[in-house]
Steps between C-alpha positions, in 0.01 A plus 500: 500500500370154416130424518561253781700754701215749471250266661397559859591252768196367682497442874586134553379339820587158631167384360609560138575196289852468359529469123501154355806389307314558172385849603855589603645362175249705301583817697872435453464553123493876569835475684729287282817567702346379825465140607275316738686308766372262762657542839369292787182425302428870436498645148707818480590742221875562465738701283865604528638830371864570418683824581850633453572515871358477850389865501275440197350186654443681829332799332269261313420320826394833653276580200331160531461562873328830423242342267448216748437739786263707289298187416522353850631176346858397559730265306810311597800682353854364497759768421856409415786646300367564149173315551162522671242224509136586569239244603132589527225289657206566724602391847149500645366252245817297457522541124460731204235767449448750218664762725831314472494527122408870514791571732737288293411720200567810709831347608598467133420867450722621786782285363505698173 
């Protein structure tokens, strides 16, 4: 388990401040296969995973759903034949928080 994946997610209220672009870029160094995207003015953390078939992508989607439910923090997941794309961001604050990077690291672990 990576050091980042072992960290504890902190409760994130609507009063929390989203990461700045520099903070997010610095945090991204621990997750080289992820990228920061800007959708509708909101920074989000995104990665796609390839699978041999739909069944593999669907099983991965369920594993990500399990870690999301456990953390009480839910990503956008697009599941298609041979591919799943996961996007993390903190909805309440309209941007990225350390929790998103922790859960992205956990997502990488369930993909292995």
